[in-house]
C-alpha positions as CSV (number, residue, x, y, z in Angstrom):
1,M,-0.4,-0.1,0.3
2,K,2.8,2.4,0.9
3,E,4.5,1.9,-3.0
4,E,1.0,2.1,-4.3
5,Q,0.8,5.8,-1.9
6,K,4.4,6.8,-3.2
7,N,3.5,5.9,-7.1
8,F,0.2,8.5,-6.6
9,I,2.2,11.0,-4.8
10,L,4.3,11.0,-7.7
11,F,2.2,11.2,-10.5
12,A,0.2,14.0,-8.7
13,A,3.0,16.3,-8.2
14,F,3.8,15.6,-11.9
15,A,-0.2,16.4,-13.3
16,A,0.6,19.3,-11.3
17,L,3.8,20.1,-13.1
18,V,2.6,19.5,-16.1
19,L,-0.8,21.7,-15.9
20,L,1.1,24.3,-13.9
21,G,3.9,25.0,-16.6
22,W,1.7,24.2,-19.4
23,P,1.0,27.9,-20.2
24,M,5.1,28.8,-20.5
25,I,5.3,25.9,-23.4
26,S,2.2,26.0,-24.9
27,H,2.9,29.0,-27.0
28,W,4.9,27.1,-29.3
29,F,3.2,24.5,-30.0
30,F,-1.0,25.7,-30.1
31,P,-2.6,28.6,-32.2
32,Q,-2.2,31.5,-30.1
33,Q,-4.2,34.9,-29.8
34,P,-2.8,37.8,-30.8
35,A,-0.7,39.5,-28.6
36,A,-1.0,43.3,-28.0
37,P,0.6,45.6,-30.2
38,A,4.2,46.3,-29.3
39,K,5.0,50.1,-28.3
40,M,7.7,52.4,-29.3
41,I,10.7,53.5,-26.8
42,D,10.2,57.8,-26.5
43,G,8.0,57.8,-29.6
44,K,10.8,57.0,-32.4
45,L,12.8,53.7,-33.5
46,Q,16.1,54.0,-34.6
47,P,16.9,53.5,-38.4
48,V,18.2,50.5,-39.9
49,P,21.4,49.6,-40.8
50,N,21.5,49.3,-44.4
51,S,23.9,49.2,-47.5
52,G,23.3,51.8,-50.4
53,V,19.4,52.5,-49.0
54,D,18.8,56.0,-48.0
55,P,18.7,55.8,-43.9
56,A,16.1,58.4,-44.6
57,T,13.3,56.1,-46.0
58,N,13.7,53.9,-42.2
59,A,13.5,56.9,-39.7
60,L,10.4,57.2,-38.1
61,K,8.8,60.6,-36.5
62,T,6.6,60.8,-33.4
63,I,3.8,58.8,-33.2
64,R,0.9,59.8,-34.2
65,S,-2.9,59.1,-35.6
66,R,-2.7,56.8,-39.2
67,D,-5.6,60.1,-40.4
68,A,-3.1,63.0,-39.5
69,V,0.6,61.1,-41.3
70,L,-1.4,59.6,-44.2
71,A,-3.1,63.5,-44.8
72,D,0.7,65.3,-44.8
73,S,1.6,63.8,-48.4
74,P,0.1,63.5,-51.9
75,R,-1.0,60.1,-52.7
76,V,-2.7,58.1,-55.5
77,A,-5.4,55.4,-54.1
78,I,-5.6,51.8,-54.5
79,D,-9.0,50.0,-55.1
80,T,-9.3,47.0,-56.3
81,P,-11.4,43.6,-55.6
82,A,-9.4,42.5,-52.4
83,L,-7.0,45.8,-51.5
84,K,-7.6,49.1,-50.4
85,G,-5.4,51.8,-49.5
86,S,-2.9,54.3,-50.9
87,I,0.3,55.1,-52.3
88,N,3.0,57.8,-51.1
89,L,4.0,59.6,-53.7
90,K,6.7,61.3,-51.1
91,G,9.5,58.5,-51.2
92,L,7.5,56.6,-53.7
93,R,6.0,54.0,-50.8
94,I,2.8,51.7,-50.9
95,D,2.2,52.3,-46.8
96,D,-1.3,52.4,-46.8
97,L,-3.3,49.2,-47.5
98,V,-5.8,46.9,-45.8
99,L,-7.7,43.5,-47.1
100,R,-11.1,43.7,-47.7
101,E,-11.8,40.2,-47.2
102,Y,-10.8,39.4,-44.3
103,G,-12.1,40.6,-41.2
104,Q,-10.1,41.3,-37.9
105,T,-13.2,39.6,-36.0
106,V,-15.9,37.4,-36.6
107,A,-18.1,40.5,-36.2
108,K,-20.1,41.3,-38.9
109,N,-18.7,44.5,-39.5
110,A,-15.5,44.0,-38.4
111,P,-12.9,46.5,-40.2
112,P,-10.6,45.1,-42.6
113,I,-7.3,43.6,-41.7
114,R,-4.3,46.3,-42.1
115,L,-1.6,45.3,-43.7
116,L,0.3,48.4,-44.2
117,S,1.1,51.6,-42.6
118,P,3.1,54.7,-42.8
119,S,5.7,55.8,-41.2
120,G,5.3,57.6,-37.9
121,A,2.3,55.5,-37.5
122,E,1.5,53.0,-34.9
123,G,2.3,49.3,-36.4
124,S,4.6,51.0,-39.4
125,Y,5.2,49.0,-42.3
126,F,5.3,49.6,-46.0
127,A,6.9,49.3,-49.2
128,Q,9.3,51.5,-50.9
129,F,10.9,51.0,-54.9
130,G,14.2,52.8,-56.0
131,W,17.5,53.0,-56.8
132,Q,20.8,53.1,-55.7
133,G,23.0,55.7,-57.4
134,A,24.3,58.7,-58.0
135,G,20.9,61.5,-58.7
136,A,18.4,58.8,-57.5
137,P,15.2,60.1,-55.5
138,D,15.7,59.5,-52.5
139,G,12.8,58.8,-48.8
140,N,11.7,62.5,-49.7
141,T,11.0,63.0,-53.4
142,V,8.1,64.0,-54.1
143,W,7.0,61.7,-57.4
144,K,4.3,63.2,-60.0
145,A,1.2,60.6,-61.2
146,D,-0.9,60.0,-64.6
147,G,-4.1,59.1,-62.5
148,E,-5.0,59.6,-59.3
149,T,-6.3,55.8,-58.5
150,L,-4.4,52.5,-59.0
151,T,-6.5,49.5,-60.4
152,P,-6.4,46.1,-61.9
153,A,-7.5,47.7,-65.1
154,S,-5.7,51.4,-64.9
155,P,-2.1,51.2,-63.7
156,V,-0.3,54.3,-62.4
157,K,3.3,55.9,-64.0
158,L,4.9,57.7,-61.7
159,T,7.5,60.0,-62.3
160,A,10.7,62.2,-61.4
161,T,13.7,63.7,-62.5
162,N,17.3,64.3,-61.5
163,S,19.1,68.0,-62.2
164,T,21.6,66.0,-64.2
165,G,19.4,64.7,-66.6
166,Q,18.0,61.6,-65.7
167,T,14.1,61.0,-65.4
168,F,12.9,57.8,-63.2
169,T,9.9,56.3,-63.9
170,V,8.0,54.0,-61.4
171,E,4.6,52.1,-63.6
172,L,2.7,50.3,-60.7
173,G,0.1,47.9,-61.8
174,V,-2.0,45.3,-60.2
175,D,-4.2,42.6,-59.9
176,S,-7.6,41.8,-58.3
177,N,-5.9,39.7,-55.9
178,Y,-2.7,40.9,-53.8
179,M,0.4,41.1,-56.6
180,F,1.9,44.6,-57.3
181,T,4.1,44.6,-60.9
182,V,6.6,47.3,-60.6
183,R,8.1,48.4,-64.0
184,Q,11.6,50.6,-62.7
185,T,12.7,53.0,-65.8
186,V,15.8,55.1,-66.1
187,A,16.2,57.4,-69.1
188,N,19.4,59.4,-68.8
189,R,19.4,62.7,-71.0
190,G,22.3,63.5,-69.9
191,G,25.6,63.9,-71.5
192,A,27.7,61.1,-68.7
193,P,26.2,57.8,-68.4
194,V,25.2,56.4,-65.5
195,A,24.8,53.2,-63.2
196,V,21.9,52.2,-61.4
197,I,21.2,49.2,-59.0
198,P,17.4,49.0,-58.8
199,Y,15.9,48.1,-55.2
200,T,12.9,47.0,-53.4
201,L,13.0,47.4,-49.5
202,I,10.3,47.0,-47.0
203,S,10.2,48.2,-43.5
204,R,8.9,46.8,-40.7
205,G,8.7,49.3,-37.2
206,Q,7.5,46.4,-34.7
207,R,7.5,42.2,-34.8
208,S,4.4,40.3,-35.8
209,T,2.0,40.4,-32.9
210,D,1.1,36.6,-34.2
211,T,3.0,34.3,-32.0
212,S,6.1,32.2,-33.9
213,Q,5.7,28.6,-32.9
214,W,7.2,25.0,-33.5
215,A,4.9,24.3,-36.4
216,A,4.7,27.6,-37.8
217,H,6.7,30.0,-38.8
218,V,6.4,33.6,-38.3
219,G,8.7,36.4,-39.0
220,P,11.4,37.5,-41.7
221,V,11.8,35.0,-44.6
222,A,14.0,34.6,-47.5
223,A,13.9,32.5,-50.5
224,T,16.9,31.5,-53.0
225,N,16.3,29.4,-55.7
226,D,17.7,26.0,-53.9
227,A,15.8,27.0,-50.3
228,A,13.4,29.2,-48.1
229,H,15.3,30.3,-45.0
230,Y,13.3,31.0,-42.1
231,I,14.4,33.2,-40.0
232,D,13.9,34.3,-36.0
233,W,13.6,38.3,-35.5
234,K,16.4,38.5,-33.0
235,D,19.1,36.8,-34.9
236,I,18.9,40.0,-37.9
237,E,18.9,42.4,-34.9
238,S,22.3,41.3,-34.1
239,T,23.8,40.2,-36.9
240,P,22.6,41.2,-40.3
241,Q,21.6,38.0,-43.1
242,Q,22.4,38.3,-46.7
243,F,21.8,35.7,-49.7
244,T,23.6,36.1,-53.4
245,T,20.9,34.2,-55.4
246,T,19.4,33.8,-59.2
247,G,16.1,34.8,-58.4
248,G,14.0,33.8,-55.1
249,W,12.1,36.5,-52.6
250,V,12.5,38.3,-49.7
251,G,9.5,39.5,-46.8
252,F,7.7,39.3,-43.7
253,S,5.7,36.8,-42.7
254,D,2.7,36.6,-40.1
255,H,0.3,33.6,-39.7
256,Y,-2.3,34.1,-42.3
257,W,0.1,37.6,-43.8
258,L,3.0,37.9,-46.2
259,T,4.9,40.9,-47.4
260,A,7.4,40.3,-50.4
261,A,9.7,41.7,-52.4
262,I,10.3,39.8,-55.5
263,P,13.0,40.8,-58.3
264,D,13.4,39.1,-61.7
265,Q,13.8,35.9,-61.4
266,R,16.3,35.8,-63.9
267,G,18.9,37.6,-62.8
268,G,21.4,37.7,-60.0
269,V,20.3,39.6,-56.9
270,T,21.7,40.6,-53.3
271,I,18.9,39.8,-50.6
272,Q,18.9,41.0,-47.3
273,Q,17.3,40.5,-43.8
274,R,18.4,42.9,-40.7
275,G,17.3,44.6,-37.6
276,T,17.9,46.7,-34.3
277,A,17.5,46.0,-30.9
278,A,14.9,48.6,-31.2
279,Q,12.6,46.0,-32.9
280,Q,12.8,47.6,-36.3
281,Y,13.2,45.6,-39.4
282,Q,14.2,46.2,-43.3
283,A,13.9,43.4,-46.1
284,D,15.5,44.3,-49.4
285,V,16.3,42.7,-52.4
286,A,18.5,44.8,-54.9
287,L,19.9,43.6,-58.3
288,A,23.6,42.2,-58.0
289,Q,25.1,44.3,-60.6
290,P,24.9,47.8,-61.8
291,I,22.7,48.6,-64.7
292,A,25.3,51.1,-66.8
293,I,22.9,53.5,-69.1
294,R,25.0,55.7,-71.6
295,P,23.4,58.8,-72.8
296,G,20.1,58.8,-74.7
297,K,19.6,55.7,-73.8
298,E,17.5,54.0,-70.8
299,A,17.2,51.2,-69.4
300,T,14.0,49.0,-67.8
301,Y,13.5,46.5,-64.5
302,T,10.1,44.7,-63.7
303,S,10.0,43.1,-60.4
304,H,6.8,42.1,-58.1
305,F,5.2,43.1,-55.1
306,F,3.2,40.6,-52.9
307,A,0.9,41.7,-49.9
308,G,-2.2,39.6,-49.3
309,A,-3.2,36.3,-47.6
310,K,-1.3,33.2,-47.6
311,E,-3.6,31.1,-49.5
312,V,-2.8,28.2,-50.6
313,K,-4.2,27.7,-54.3
314,L,-2.8,31.4,-54.9
315,L,1.1,31.3,-54.1
316,D,0.9,28.2,-55.9
317,A,-0.6,29.9,-58.9
318,Y,1.7,32.8,-58.5
319,Q,4.9,31.2,-58.7
320,K,3.3,29.1,-61.7
321,Q,2.4,32.4,-63.4
322,Y,5.7,33.9,-62.6
323,D,8.4,31.3,-61.9
324,I,9.2,32.6,-58.3
325,A,11.2,30.1,-56.7
326,K,10.0,28.9,-53.4
327,F,7.1,31.1,-53.6
328,E,4.6,28.3,-51.9
329,R,6.8,27.9,-49.0
330,A,5.9,31.2,-47.6
331,I,3.6,28.7,-45.5
332,D,6.1,27.1,-43.5
333,W,4.8,23.2,-44.3
334,G,7.9,21.3,-42.9
335,W,9.0,18.4,-43.3
336,F,5.7,16.8,-44.2
337,E,4.5,18.5,-46.9
338,I,4.0,15.5,-49.3
339,I,1.2,14.2,-47.0
340,E,0.2,17.6,-45.7
341,R,-0.4,18.7,-49.4
342,P,-3.3,16.0,-50.4
343,I,-4.8,16.2,-46.9
344,F,-4.9,20.3,-48.2
345,T,-6.8,19.4,-51.1
346,Y,-8.9,17.1,-50.2
347,L,-10.0,19.4,-47.2
348,S,-10.7,21.9,-49.4
349,W,-12.8,19.8,-52.2
350,L,-15.0,18.2,-49.4
351,F,-15.2,22.2,-47.9
352,K,-16.7,22.9,-51.2
353,L,-19.0,19.9,-51.7
354,V,-20.8,20.3,-48.1
355,G,-20.0,24.3,-48.0
356,N,-19.6,23.7,-43.6
357,F,-15.4,24.1,-42.9
358,G,-16.5,21.6,-39.4
359,V,-18.4,19.6,-41.3
360,A,-15.9,18.8,-43.8
361,I,-13.3,18.2,-40.8
362,I,-15.2,15.9,-39.9
363,L,-15.7,13.6,-43.7
364,L,-11.7,14.5,-43.6
365,T,-11.5,12.6,-40.4
366,I,-13.8,9.9,-41.3
367,T,-11.8,9.3,-44.8
368,I,-8.6,9.0,-43.2
369,R,-9.2,6.7,-40.3
370,G,-11.3,4.3,-43.2
371,L,-7.7,4.2,-44.8
372,L,-5.9,3.4,-41.6
373,F,-8.0,0.9,-40.7
374,P,-6.7,-1.9,-41.7
375,I,-3.3,-0.9,-40.1
376,A,-5.6,-0.6,-37.1
377,Q,-7.1,-4.1,-37.6
378,K,-3.4,-5.6,-38.0
379,Q,-2.1,-3.4,-35.0
380,F,-4.9,-5.1,-32.9
381,A,-4.9,-8.4,-34.1
382,S,-0.8,-8.2,-32.9
383,M,-1.9,-6.9,-29.4
384,A,-4.3,-9.9,-29.2
385,K,-1.4,-11.9,-30.0
386,M,0.9,-10.7,-27.5
387,R,-1.7,-10.3,-24.9
388,Q,-2.2,-14.4,-25.2
389,V,1.5,-15.3,-24.6
390,Q,2.2,-12.7,-22.0
391,P,1.6,-15.3,-18.7
392,K,3.7,-17.3,-20.7
393,M,7.0,-14.2,-21.0
394,K,6.2,-13.3,-17.6
395,A,6.6,-16.3,-15.9
396,I,9.9,-16.7,-18.3
397,Q,11.1,-13.5,-16.9
398,E,10.6,-14.6,-13.2
399,R,12.6,-17.9,-13.5
400,Y,15.9,-16.0,-15.1
401,K,15.3,-12.6,-13.4
402,D,19.2,-13.5,-12.5
403,D,20.5,-14.3,-16.2
404,K,19.2,-11.5,-18.2
405,Q,21.2,-13.7,-21.7
406,R,19.1,-16.3,-21.3
407,Q,15.9,-14.4,-20.4
408,Q,16.3,-12.9,-24.1
409,Q,16.6,-16.1,-25.4
410,E,13.9,-18.0,-24.3
411,I,11.8,-15.0,-25.0
412,M,12.7,-14.8,-28.5
413,Q,11.7,-18.7,-28.7
414,L,8.8,-18.2,-27.3
415,Y,8.0,-15.2,-29.8
416,K,9.2,-17.7,-32.9
417,A,6.9,-20.7,-31.2
418,E,4.0,-18.6,-30.9
419,K,5.0,-16.7,-34.3
420,V,4.3,-13.4,-32.5
421,N,6.3,-10.4,-33.4
422,P,6.5,-7.8,-31.2
423,L,6.9,-5.0,-33.7
424,A,4.6,-5.7,-35.8
425,G,2.0,-3.4,-33.0
426,C,4.1,-0.6,-33.1
427,A,4.5,-0.2,-37.1
428,P,1.1,0.6,-38.2
429,M,1.6,2.9,-35.1
430,L,4.0,4.6,-36.5
431,L,2.9,4.9,-39.8
432,Q,-0.1,6.8,-38.7
433,I,2.3,9.5,-36.5
434,P,3.4,11.6,-40.0
435,I,-0.3,11.2,-41.1
436,M,-1.9,12.8,-38.0
437,F,0.8,15.2,-37.7
438,A,0.3,16.4,-41.4
439,L,-3.4,17.1,-40.2
440,Y,-2.5,18.6,-37.4
441,K,-0.2,21.2,-39.7
442,V,-2.8,21.5,-42.1
443,L,-5.7,23.3,-39.5
444,L,-2.6,25.1,-38.0
445,L,-1.9,26.9,-40.8
446,T,-4.0,27.1,-44.3
447,I,-6.1,30.2,-43.8
448,E,-9.0,28.7,-45.3
449,M,-10.3,27.7,-42.2
450,R,-9.9,31.0,-40.6
451,H,-13.0,32.2,-39.0
452,Q,-15.0,29.7,-40.8
453,P,-18.1,28.7,-38.7
454,F,-19.3,25.3,-37.5
455,V,-22.6,25.0,-35.3
456,L,-24.1,27.1,-32.5
457,W,-21.4,29.6,-30.4
458,I,-18.6,28.3,-32.9
459,K,-18.1,31.0,-35.4
460,D,-14.3,30.2,-35.2
461,L,-12.6,26.7,-36.2
462,S,-9.4,28.4,-36.0
463,A,-9.6,30.0,-32.9
464,P,-10.3,28.1,-29.2
465,D,-13.7,27.8,-27.8
466,P,-15.0,31.0,-26.2
467,A,-17.9,29.0,-24.5
468,T,-15.7,28.7,-21.0
469,I,-17.5,27.3,-18.4
470,L,-15.7,29.0,-15.2
471,N,-16.4,32.1,-16.0
472,L,-20.2,31.1,-17.1
473,F,-19.6,30.9,-20.9
474,G,-18.9,35.0,-20.6
475,Y,-21.4,36.3,-18.7
476,L,-18.8,36.6,-15.4
477,H,-16.7,39.3,-16.8
478,F,-13.3,38.4,-15.7
479,T,-10.3,36.3,-17.5
480,L,-9.3,33.0,-16.7
481,P,-5.9,31.8,-16.6
482,S,-5.1,30.2,-19.9
483,F,-5.2,26.4,-18.0
484,L,-8.4,27.4,-16.9
485,A,-10.2,28.6,-20.1
486,I,-11.9,25.3,-20.8
487,G,-14.8,25.5,-22.7
488,V,-17.6,22.8,-23.9
489,V,-16.0,21.2,-26.8
490,P,-12.7,20.4,-24.6
491,V,-14.8,18.9,-22.1
492,L,-16.5,16.8,-25.0
493,L,-13.1,15.8,-26.3
494,G,-12.4,15.2,-22.1
495,V,-15.8,12.8,-22.1
496,S,-14.9,10.7,-25.7
497,M,-11.3,10.2,-24.4
498,F,-12.3,9.1,-21.6
499,F,-14.7,6.5,-23.1
500,Q,-11.9,5.6,-25.9
501,M,-9.7,4.5,-22.5
502,R,-12.3,2.6,-21.3
503,M,-12.5,0.4,-24.2
504,N,-8.9,-0.3,-23.6
505,P,-8.0,-3.3,-21.5
506,A,-7.3,-2.9,-18.4
507,P,-3.0,-2.7,-17.4
508,M,-2.3,-4.5,-14.7
509,D,0.4,-2.4,-13.1
510,E,-2.0,-0.1,-10.4
511,M,0.0,3.2,-11.7
512,Q,-0.8,2.6,-14.8
513,K,-4.2,2.0,-13.9
514,Q,-4.1,5.8,-12.0
515,M,-2.2,7.7,-15.0
516,F,-4.7,6.4,-17.5
517,A,-7.5,7.1,-15.3
518,I,-6.8,11.1,-15.2
519,M,-5.1,11.1,-18.5
520,P,-8.4,12.5,-20.0
521,W,-9.0,15.1,-17.9
522,M,-5.5,16.0,-18.0
523,L,-5.7,16.5,-21.8
524,M,-9.1,18.0,-21.5
525,F,-7.1,21.1,-19.9
526,L,-3.8,21.1,-22.0
527,M,-6.0,20.6,-25.5
528,A,-8.1,23.8,-24.4
529,P,-5.8,26.1,-26.2
530,F,-6.0,23.7,-29.8
531,A,-8.4,25.6,-32.3
532,V,-12.0,24.1,-32.0
533,G,-11.2,22.3,-35.4
534,L,-8.2,20.0,-34.3
535,Q,-10.3,19.8,-31.3
536,L,-12.7,18.3,-33.8
537,Y,-11.1,16.1,-35.7
538,W,-9.8,14.4,-31.9
539,I,-13.2,14.0,-31.2
540,T,-14.2,12.7,-34.4
541,S,-11.5,10.3,-34.0
542,N,-12.2,9.5,-30.7
543,V,-15.6,8.4,-31.7
544,L,-14.6,6.0,-34.7
545,T,-11.5,4.6,-32.4
546,V,-14.6,3.6,-29.6
547,L,-16.4,1.8,-32.6
548,Q,-14.0,0.5,-34.1
549,Q,-12.9,-0.7,-31.0
550,Q,-16.1,-2.5,-29.8
551,W,-16.1,-4.3,-33.4
552,L,-12.8,-5.3,-33.0
553,Y,-13.2,-7.0,-29.8
554,A,-16.1,-8.4,-31.2
555,R,-13.5,-10.3,-33.0
556,H,-11.0,-10.7,-30.2
557,P,-13.1,-11.7,-27.1
558,E,-9.3,-12.9,-25.6
559,M,-8.7,-9.0,-25.1
560,K,-11.5,-8.3,-22.8
561,V,-9.8,-11.3,-20.2
562,P,-7.7,-9.8,-17.8
563,V,-4.3,-10.9,-17.8
564,E,-3.1,-12.7,-14.4
565,K,-0.6,-11.5,-12.6
566,P,2.8,-14.0,-12.3
567,S,3.0,-15.4,-9.4
568,T,5.2,-13.7,-6.5
569,A,6.3,-16.6,-4.8
570,K,10.1,-18.2,-5.9
571,A,10.5,-21.1,-8.0
572,K,11.6,-24.5,-6.1
């Protein structure tokens, strides 16, 4: 009895440690709610170090209201089915952009997601286009526009002229989604040759409010022609990262949103990511070699700028249309992309078929469990055989407990005589791990699940269950600690896990019995931060497991017979 009490105390201590320590580690593993916006230090941010780009492009003024900052400079409106905002003619920046199709919350009249903001306003985040070289326009140049509004049907031409006879022109076009086309032209009307290097920079005045997780990168991204590089914010605060490549792109990735400077994929470019300790960051891409322009000649360089949602099919389409190296890797698919992609494609098809993402998740789970059923059946049959020989194996272990080598030999002979493979039950389980992890990542990463309703109070499958029980479903106005914010769906998950574990044979060890008894309720707490879509998958999977086990127990009744403990009496 004393040993059982000791085991229970150890297990209780372990459970308390997990529950109390869970909030400190869960942000690395599970979807998170947005954090509060970062604040400025003394109302200022230090300029980002750069090579050749005017530091004034990154210097921020005292924080003011966005409307006041926007009113300070002449602008060209941006108006497309997916985007709305404006271009700052001072410095030639796209620094005002919202995503029309995505609301900040699930509320019907929620304001749209704001992606870009001007320098001097909260959340400064913008793209700028220009040239390195003597006489090139800088961040204070005011450009002249030939139109008032940029639309998919009407590109805008911006022009600036210097004192030595060079005319700089940027023609901006945009499609009906999120891709801008940037045609930069230099006409040399002077009397001497000039050399210029076209560049695009993306300046960001603070880190993303989304949390970077082990399964979903948030932060600086750079892609070369052979790899995608997911970079930590703090890494570039101390040491800039630079890549020389033909093709590729560079930018910043939020959980669902992306900005990317995309050079001409046929020429050599230098890509950089850099930052400061004041959390100001810059991604830039510049042509690796200067363009020499003789008097009376001109040269044009075409690049692209992406600012929008990381929609899977759209990223794939852009990658194919413009031959952009690794553009689909803006989504951090990870190692199991070969499994995740088919799962995503099938889930999207189911969603179009039934019109409800929650129902699509249930149907996907049924499909996956159906495909894995032969593996599960084989695993269960192997467990049945192992259970049959367990008393004989325990007897051998007791008989030869002082001779481990002889013990192993006798056990292997027993396996051979009974035609039992102890690894047969493990191999099918190992095959299921990448499939389950791939499904988890699909539901975590893809924007297609964001703000998708299911039934009743579940209005967003990408967020945790809002119907928290301990504050009476929100009627009591206080915020619960994360490990106590248990909603109805996590409770259903715990109940489904409880019935699933009840179907398993009772373990012989008392400590294991105690662990199995409390585990469903621990999982209820641990799974609460998950998106409801993931919990819905888990509940459906548990229900299917219970039904599957009932059928398998009918075929293997010996699995219900308790295994007798081996006698503790010494052999005579």
